[in-house]
C-alpha positions in Angstrom: 22.2 -8.2 75.9 23.9 -5.0 75.7 26.8 -4.1 77.8 26.9 -1.3 79.8 28.9 1.7 77.8 29.2 -0.7 74.4 27.1 -1.0 71.4 27.4 -4.6 69.3 29.9 -3.8 66.0 26.9 -4.1 63.7 25.0 -1.5 65.1 27.7 1.0 65.8 28.5 -0.3 61.7 24.8 0.8 61.1 24.4 4.4 62.9 27.5 5.1 60.8 25.9 4.2 58.0 22.8 6.0 58.9 24.6 9.2 59.4 27.0 9.6 56.8 23.8 8.9 54.3 23.1 6.0 52.1 26.2 4.4 50.2 26.0 5.4 46.4 22.3 6.9 47.2 22.4 8.8 43.5 24.1 5.7 42.0 20.7 3.4 43.2 18.2 6.2 42.4 19.9 5.5 39.1 19.2 1.8 38.8 15.9 1.6 40.7 14.2 4.5 38.2 15.6 2.2 35.3 13.7 -0.3 36.8 10.7 1.4 38.2 11.0 2.3 33.5 11.3 -1.9 32.7 8.1 -2.3 35.2 6.2 0.5 34.0 6.0 -0.5 30.7 6.8 -4.5 31.2 4.1 -4.8 33.8 4.5 -8.4 35.9 4.5 -11.9 34.7 7.2 -12.5 32.3 10.6 -14.7 33.6 13.5 -13.8 35.0 15.5 -13.1 32.2 13.1 -11.2 29.9 13.6 -8.4 32.9 17.2 -9.0 32.5 17.4 -7.9 29.0 14.8 -5.4 29.4 17.1 -4.1 32.1 20.1 -4.2 30.0 18.4 -2.1 27.8 16.8 0.2 29.9 20.3 0.8 31.6 22.8 1.4 28.5 19.8 4.1 26.9 20.3 6.1 30.2 24.2 5.7 30.8 24.5 3.5 33.5 27.1 1.5 33.5 27.2 -2.2 34.6 28.7 -5.8 33.3 25.7 -8.4 32.6 26.4 -11.9 34.1 29.7 -10.5 36.3 31.7 -13.4 37.9 32.8 -12.0 41.3 34.9 -14.5 43.5 34.2 -15.1 47.3 36.2 -15.0 49.7 36.6 -17.1 52.9 38.4 -15.8 55.5 40.7 -14.3 54.0 40.8 -17.3 51.2 40.0 -16.6 47.6 37.5 -19.7 46.6 38.0 -22.0 43.4 33.6 -20.6 43.3 32.1 -17.7 42.0 28.9 -15.8 42.5 27.6 -14.5 39.2 25.5 -11.3 39.1 22.7 -10.7 37.5 23.6 -7.1 37.0 26.4 -5.0 38.1 26.7 -1.5 37.8 29.4 1.3 38.2 31.9 -1.6 39.2 30.8 -1.1 43.2 26.9 -2.1 43.3 25.7 -5.9 42.8 21.6 -6.4 41.4 19.7 -9.0 41.8 16.6 -9.2 39.9 13.7 -11.7 41.1 10.6 -12.2 39.0 8.6 -14.3 42.1 4.9 -13.0 43.9 6.7 -12.4 46.6 9.7 -12.1 48.5 10.8 -14.5 51.5 13.4 -15.0 53.8 15.8 -16.6 51.2 15.9 -14.1 48.7 17.2 -10.8 51.1 19.3 -14.1 52.8 21.1 -14.3 49.1 21.3 -11.0 49.2 23.0 -10.6 52.7 25.0 -13.4 51.5 26.8 -11.9 48.3 28.0 -8.6 49.7 29.2 -10.6 52.5 30.7 -13.0 50.6 32.4 -10.9 47.6 33.0 -7.8 49.9 30.9 -5.1 48.0 29.8 -2.9 49.8 26.2 -2.7 48.2 23.6 -5.2 46.5 19.8 -4.1 45.4 17.3 -6.6 45.3 14.9 -5.7 42.2 11.3 -7.9 42.0 9.6 -7.1 38.6 6.6 -10.0 40.1 4.6 -7.3 42.7 1.9 -5.2 41.3 4.8 -2.5 42.1 8.6 -3.1 42.0 9.9 -4.4 44.8 13.1 -2.5 45.8 15.5 -2.9 48.9 18.3 -1.6 49.2 21.2 -4.5 51.4 24.3 -1.8 52.8 27.0 -4.8 53.9 27.2 -4.6 57.4 30.1 -6.4 57.5 34.1 -6.2 57.4 35.2 -4.6 54.2 37.2 -6.9 52.5 39.6 -6.1 49.7 38.5 -7.6 46.7 41.3 -8.2 44.1 39.1 -9.9 40.9 36.3 -7.2 40.3 
């Protein structure tokens, strides 16, 4: 139920993002383009680790800055936890890229990337699935209050 004259905070953030355009639009476009090339070349049916290695090669060829398997510390109520999230790829020092090689993306896969951007304070996550006929990709902007993460 929406209160008269007031919008829920998440809806306000989504509207603001839509009005301002997509966050990291050009960078995400470059990453997705690299993933499309990997999928076009390899097709489906390989393990995630194969796509991971191929993505690293393609990102390097395209001069897209990335760190594979980057450890990002997680916050809980402004307290840094001892636990880390390890990204598949961390591109441009600001985008989490989560790779999958499954026949269908499930809600659990989407929840995973949503939790990663929320817990790390990163502004954008990309979910890429190489296990379908065509490359599946989806953007996950951080819709939660952005926290600084001094461990990046």
